[in-house]
C-alpha positions as CSV (number, residue, x, y, z in Angstrom):
1,M,13.9,-6.4,-101.4
2,A,11.5,-3.6,-102.1
3,G,13.2,-0.3,-102.6
4,L,16.5,-1.8,-103.7
5,P,18.1,-0.1,-106.8
6,V,18.3,-2.2,-110.0
7,A,21.9,-3.1,-109.3
8,G,21.0,-4.4,-105.9
9,L,18.1,-6.5,-107.3
10,L,20.4,-8.0,-109.9
11,D,23.0,-8.8,-107.2
12,A,20.3,-10.4,-105.0
13,Y,19.1,-12.5,-108.0
14,R,22.6,-13.7,-108.9
15,L,23.4,-14.6,-105.3
16,R,20.2,-16.5,-104.9
17,W,21.0,-18.6,-108.0
18,K,24.6,-19.0,-106.8
19,R,23.4,-20.4,-103.5
20,R,21.2,-22.9,-105.3
21,R,24.0,-24.0,-107.6
22,L,26.2,-24.6,-104.6
23,L,23.5,-26.6,-102.8
24,A,23.1,-28.7,-106.0
25,R,26.8,-29.3,-106.2
26,A,26.8,-30.5,-102.6
27,V,23.9,-32.9,-103.4
28,A,25.9,-34.3,-106.3
29,K,29.1,-34.6,-104.3
30,R,27.4,-36.6,-101.5
31,R,28.0,-39.7,-103.7
32,E,31.7,-39.4,-103.1
33,L,31.2,-40.0,-99.3
34,V,31.3,-43.4,-97.8
35,A,30.0,-43.8,-94.3
36,V,32.6,-45.5,-92.0
37,V,30.7,-45.0,-88.7
38,D,27.4,-43.2,-88.6
39,R,26.2,-42.2,-85.1
40,T,23.9,-39.4,-86.3
41,K,20.8,-41.1,-84.8
42,A,22.2,-40.1,-81.4
43,I,22.0,-36.4,-82.2
44,L,19.5,-34.6,-80.0
45,P,17.5,-31.5,-81.1
46,A,19.4,-29.1,-78.9
47,D,22.9,-30.5,-79.6
48,I,25.7,-28.3,-80.9
49,L,27.4,-30.0,-83.8
50,C,31.0,-29.7,-85.2
51,F,31.8,-30.4,-88.9
52,A,35.3,-30.8,-90.4
53,V,37.2,-32.3,-93.3
54,V,40.6,-33.8,-92.3
55,R,43.6,-35.5,-93.8
56,N,46.5,-37.0,-91.8
57,E,45.6,-35.2,-88.6
58,A,46.1,-38.0,-86.0
59,V,48.6,-35.8,-84.1
60,R,46.2,-32.8,-83.8
61,L,42.8,-34.5,-83.4
62,P,43.0,-35.8,-79.7
63,W,43.4,-32.3,-78.3
64,F,41.1,-30.7,-81.0
65,L,38.2,-33.1,-80.0
66,D,38.8,-32.7,-76.3
67,H,38.9,-28.9,-76.5
68,H,35.6,-28.6,-78.4
69,R,33.9,-31.2,-76.2
70,R,34.8,-29.0,-73.2
71,L,33.2,-26.1,-75.0
72,G,30.0,-28.1,-75.4
73,V,30.1,-29.8,-78.8
74,A,27.9,-32.9,-78.5
75,Q,28.6,-34.6,-81.9
76,F,31.3,-34.4,-84.5
77,L,30.6,-35.1,-88.2
78,I,33.9,-35.5,-90.0
79,V,35.0,-36.4,-93.5
80,D,38.4,-38.1,-93.8
81,N,40.0,-37.3,-97.1
82,G,42.3,-40.3,-97.8
83,S,44.4,-40.3,-94.6
84,D,47.1,-42.9,-94.2
85,D,48.4,-42.0,-90.7
86,G,45.6,-43.7,-88.6
87,T,43.3,-40.7,-88.6
88,D,40.3,-42.8,-89.7
89,A,40.8,-45.4,-87.0
90,L,41.3,-42.8,-84.3
91,L,38.0,-41.0,-85.3
92,A,36.0,-44.2,-85.7
93,A,36.9,-45.1,-82.1
94,Q,35.3,-41.9,-80.7
95,G,31.8,-42.4,-79.4
96,D,30.7,-38.9,-80.4
97,V,32.1,-39.0,-84.0
98,S,30.3,-39.9,-87.2
99,L,32.9,-40.5,-89.9
100,W,32.7,-40.6,-93.7
101,R,35.7,-41.3,-96.0
102,T,36.5,-40.2,-99.5
103,D,39.5,-40.4,-101.8
104,A,38.1,-37.8,-104.2
105,G,40.0,-34.6,-104.9
106,Y,39.9,-32.0,-102.2
107,K,40.3,-29.1,-104.6
108,A,37.6,-30.5,-106.9
109,S,35.2,-30.5,-103.9
110,R,35.8,-26.7,-103.4
111,F,38.4,-27.6,-100.8
112,G,36.0,-29.9,-98.9
113,V,33.2,-27.3,-98.8
114,D,30.9,-29.4,-101.0
115,W,31.1,-32.4,-98.7
116,V,30.6,-30.3,-95.6
117,T,27.6,-28.4,-97.2
118,W,25.9,-31.7,-97.8
119,L,26.4,-32.9,-94.2
120,L,25.3,-29.5,-92.8
121,A,22.1,-29.7,-94.9
122,R,21.4,-33.3,-94.0
123,Y,22.2,-33.2,-90.3
124,G,22.7,-29.6,-89.2
125,H,19.3,-28.1,-90.0
126,G,18.0,-26.3,-86.9
127,H,21.3,-26.8,-84.9
128,W,24.0,-24.4,-84.0
129,C,26.9,-25.8,-86.1
130,L,30.6,-25.2,-85.8
131,T,32.6,-25.8,-89.0
132,L,36.3,-26.0,-88.4
133,D,39.6,-27.3,-89.7
134,A,41.6,-29.7,-87.5
135,D,44.3,-26.9,-86.8
136,E,41.7,-24.4,-85.5
137,A,40.5,-24.0,-81.9
138,L,37.6,-21.7,-81.1
139,V,38.0,-19.3,-78.2
140,Y,35.5,-16.5,-77.3
141,P,34.7,-14.2,-74.4
142,Y,34.1,-16.2,-71.2
143,C,35.1,-19.5,-72.9
144,D,36.9,-20.5,-69.7
145,T,33.6,-20.3,-67.7
146,R,30.7,-20.4,-70.2
147,D,30.2,-23.1,-72.7
148,L,28.8,-22.8,-76.2
149,R,25.3,-23.5,-74.9
150,A,25.5,-20.2,-73.0
151,L,27.0,-18.4,-76.0
152,T,24.4,-19.7,-78.5
153,G,21.6,-19.1,-76.0
154,W,22.6,-15.5,-75.8
155,L,23.0,-15.2,-79.6
156,D,19.5,-16.7,-80.0
157,A,18.1,-14.1,-77.6
158,Q,19.7,-11.4,-79.6
159,G,18.3,-12.7,-82.9
160,R,21.8,-13.4,-84.2
161,A,22.1,-16.5,-86.3
162,M,25.9,-16.4,-86.7
163,F,29.1,-15.7,-84.8
164,G,32.3,-14.5,-86.5
165,A,35.9,-15.3,-85.6
166,M,39.2,-14.2,-87.1
167,M,41.9,-16.9,-87.5
168,L,44.9,-16.0,-85.3
169,D,48.1,-17.6,-86.5
170,M,50.1,-18.9,-83.4
171,Y,53.8,-19.7,-83.5
172,P,56.7,-20.6,-81.2
173,K,59.7,-18.5,-80.3
174,G,62.5,-19.9,-82.5
175,P,62.3,-22.1,-85.6
176,V,59.0,-23.7,-86.2
177,G,60.3,-27.2,-86.3
178,Q,62.4,-27.1,-83.1
179,A,59.6,-27.7,-80.5
180,E,58.4,-31.3,-80.6
181,Y,54.6,-31.7,-80.3
182,R,53.0,-34.9,-79.0
183,A,49.4,-35.9,-79.7
184,G,47.1,-34.9,-76.9
185,D,49.2,-32.0,-75.7
186,D,47.9,-28.4,-75.7
187,P,49.3,-27.0,-79.0
188,F,49.2,-23.5,-77.6
189,A,51.6,-24.4,-74.8
190,T,54.1,-24.6,-77.7
191,L,52.6,-22.0,-80.0
192,Q,52.5,-19.2,-77.4
193,W,53.1,-16.1,-79.7
194,F,51.0,-14.1,-82.1
195,D,50.9,-10.8,-84.0
196,A,48.8,-8.3,-82.2
197,G,48.6,-5.8,-85.1
198,N,49.3,-5.5,-88.8
199,Y,45.7,-6.6,-89.8
200,G,43.9,-5.1,-92.8
201,I,40.1,-5.3,-93.0
202,R,37.7,-4.5,-95.8
203,V,34.1,-5.3,-96.7
204,Q,33.6,-7.1,-100.0
205,E,30.5,-6.6,-102.0
206,P,28.1,-7.8,-103.1
207,M,28.0,-10.4,-100.2
208,G,29.0,-8.0,-97.6
209,N,31.6,-10.3,-96.1
210,L,34.7,-9.2,-94.4
211,W,38.1,-9.7,-95.9
212,V,40.9,-9.7,-93.3
213,Q,44.5,-10.3,-94.0
214,G,47.7,-9.9,-92.0
215,G,49.5,-11.7,-89.2
216,P,52.8,-13.5,-89.4
217,R,52.1,-15.2,-92.7
218,A,51.6,-11.8,-94.4
219,R,54.6,-10.3,-92.5
220,V,57.0,-13.1,-93.3
221,F,55.9,-14.9,-96.4
222,F,53.9,-12.3,-98.4
223,A,55.7,-9.0,-97.4
224,D,56.2,-8.1,-101.1
225,N,52.6,-8.8,-102.1
226,P,50.3,-8.7,-99.0
227,R,47.2,-9.1,-101.2
228,R,48.2,-12.7,-101.8
229,A,48.3,-13.5,-98.0
230,P,45.8,-16.0,-96.7
231,T,42.3,-14.7,-95.7
232,L,41.7,-14.7,-92.0
233,N,38.1,-13.9,-91.5
234,K,35.6,-16.7,-90.9
235,V,32.0,-17.4,-89.8
236,P,32.5,-20.7,-88.2
237,L,29.4,-20.8,-85.9
238,V,25.9,-20.6,-87.5
239,K,22.4,-21.6,-86.5
240,W,22.1,-23.7,-89.6
241,N,19.3,-24.0,-92.2
242,R,19.4,-26.5,-95.0
243,R,19.2,-23.6,-97.5
244,Y,22.4,-22.1,-96.4
245,A,25.7,-22.6,-98.2
246,Y,29.3,-21.7,-97.5
247,V,30.9,-20.0,-100.5
248,N,34.7,-19.9,-99.9
249,S,35.7,-22.2,-96.9
250,T,34.0,-20.6,-93.9
251,H,35.1,-17.1,-95.1
252,S,31.7,-16.2,-96.5
253,L,28.3,-17.8,-96.9
254,L,24.9,-17.3,-98.5
255,P,22.4,-15.8,-98.0
256,P,24.5,-12.7,-97.6
257,R,22.9,-11.5,-94.4
258,L,24.9,-14.2,-92.6
259,N,28.1,-12.3,-93.4
260,R,27.1,-9.3,-91.4
261,I,29.1,-10.3,-88.3
262,Y,30.1,-6.7,-87.8
263,D,28.1,-3.6,-86.4
264,T,27.7,-0.7,-88.8
265,D,26.1,1.6,-86.1
266,G,29.3,2.4,-84.1
267,G,29.0,-0.5,-81.7
268,E,30.8,-3.9,-81.5
269,A,29.4,-7.1,-82.6
270,P,30.3,-10.2,-80.6
271,S,33.2,-12.1,-82.0
272,G,35.8,-14.8,-81.1
273,L,39.0,-16.1,-82.6
274,L,40.2,-19.4,-84.1
275,L,43.6,-20.1,-82.7
276,H,45.5,-21.6,-85.6
277,S,48.0,-24.3,-84.9
278,K,49.4,-24.6,-88.4
279,F,52.9,-23.9,-87.2
280,L,53.5,-26.9,-85.1
281,D,56.7,-28.8,-85.8
282,V,54.8,-31.0,-88.3
283,A,54.4,-28.0,-90.6
284,V,57.9,-28.2,-91.9
285,A,57.5,-31.7,-93.3
286,R,54.0,-31.2,-94.4
287,A,54.8,-28.1,-96.5
288,A,56.6,-30.2,-99.1
289,E,53.7,-32.7,-99.3
290,E,51.2,-29.9,-99.7
291,K,53.2,-28.4,-102.4
292,R,53.4,-31.7,-104.2
293,R,49.6,-32.3,-103.9
294,G,48.6,-28.8,-105.0
295,Q,45.2,-29.2,-103.4
296,H,45.0,-26.2,-101.0
297,F,44.9,-23.1,-103.4
298,G,43.1,-22.3,-106.6
299,D,46.4,-21.6,-108.4
300,A,48.9,-23.7,-106.4
301,A,51.9,-22.7,-108.5
302,L,51.6,-19.1,-107.2
303,Y,52.1,-20.4,-103.6
304,A,55.1,-22.7,-104.3
305,P,57.5,-20.1,-102.7
306,Y,55.3,-20.0,-99.6
307,Y,55.5,-23.8,-99.2
308,D,59.3,-23.6,-99.8
309,A,59.6,-20.9,-97.1
310,V,57.7,-23.1,-94.5
311,A,59.8,-26.1,-95.4
312,A,62.9,-24.1,-94.7
313,N,61.9,-24.1,-91.0
314,P,61.4,-20.3,-90.4
315,D,61.4,-18.3,-87.2
316,L,58.2,-16.3,-87.2
317,W,58.9,-14.5,-83.9
318,C,59.8,-10.8,-83.8
319,P,60.2,-8.2,-81.1
320,A,56.6,-7.1,-81.6
321,S,55.2,-10.6,-81.0
322,R,52.8,-11.0,-78.1
323,R,52.5,-14.0,-75.8
324,Y,49.1,-15.6,-75.5
325,D,47.6,-15.2,-72.0
326,G,43.9,-16.1,-72.5
327,W,40.8,-14.5,-74.0
328,R,40.9,-11.4,-71.8
329,G,44.2,-10.3,-73.3
330,L,43.0,-10.9,-76.7
331,E,39.9,-8.8,-76.1
332,A,42.0,-6.1,-74.6
333,L,43.9,-5.9,-77.9
334,G,40.6,-5.6,-79.8
335,L,41.0,-9.0,-81.5
336,M,37.7,-10.2,-80.2
337,S,34.6,-8.6,-78.5
338,R,31.9,-9.4,-76.0
339,G,29.5,-7.2,-78.1
340,G,27.2,-6.6,-75.2
341,W,27.4,-10.1,-73.7
342,V,27.9,-9.7,-69.9
C-alpha cells in the first residue's frame, strides 16, 4: 500500500476491518446450521466445489445439479433454508451433495451470505468455488466443449483468482405463467429469450466492483426508477481463501482486488454469464409468497409493486428480444468474452 494517498489508506483500513467483521459474523452464524448429510470427507484437493442456499427449489434442482455436474463440479455444499416441498430429501439423496438445514432468517443472515461464507472458509480453502442460486446456470466461452477444469486451469496460468459473470434474465415469449415447466427439463428450452442491450455499467468505489443494471426487469418493472432495478454483476467463481468474504450476495467481495474482473488497459477480461431462470411459470405463484415473507430485499416494502407485477403474470417479450442460441451468440453480442482464452 506504499504510495497510496491518505484517503486510499483509510479505505484500505476500513475494508480490511469490514472483511474481518464479515468473517466473524459467519463464524457466529455457523451455529444456525445443522448438518443433514455431510459428505465433505470425499472432497479431493483438486475438486471444484459449488455452494448454494436454497428454499423450495425441488423443481429447479434436478437440472441445476446435472448442468453443473456436466461442467465439472465435483461436490455441492448446500444450505436448505426451511424448505417444505421435498427439497431437503431430494438433496440428501444425491451422492455428491453435503446438506445443512436452518430455519433461521434468510434476511438476518445477510440473505444467506453468512452461511455460505462459513462453508467456504471451512471447506473451500484452496479450491475453485462456484457460488450460485438455484435459478442460475453458469455458461462461459467453450462451455459446450471445455469443462471448468479447463477454464480454471487457464485462469490459474494467467494468475487470475476470479471469474466474473453477468446475470442474464431469460424469459418466454408470452405470459410468464403459461409455459408449464417440469422438474429435470432444461429451463432454457422454455425461457429462450433475453434482452441484448439496455445495460448500464459503473465501477463502485472504494471496492472497485462493477454495478450492472438493466435487462427485462429494469425495462418492465423499474422503467420509472431504473436505479432500483436488481444488480446483475456477479463474481461467482473464485479460487477461494479462508480470508475472503462476499459482501453483497456474490455481487462484490473482499479483498477488493477480487472485484477487478474487468480490464482497464483497453483489452477484455474473460467473463461468462449466469442464465437466470427466475421467470419459469412458478414465478407467478412464488411472487406473492416472497412478498409476504419479505426476506429478499433490505427494504421489502419498496419492492411490493415489483412482486405484484410478477404475480400479475406479465409478458416480458418485446420486438427487440433476442433468442438464445448458445454461448457464441452471447459472445458476439458482447455479453461475455474469451479474454484471450483460445
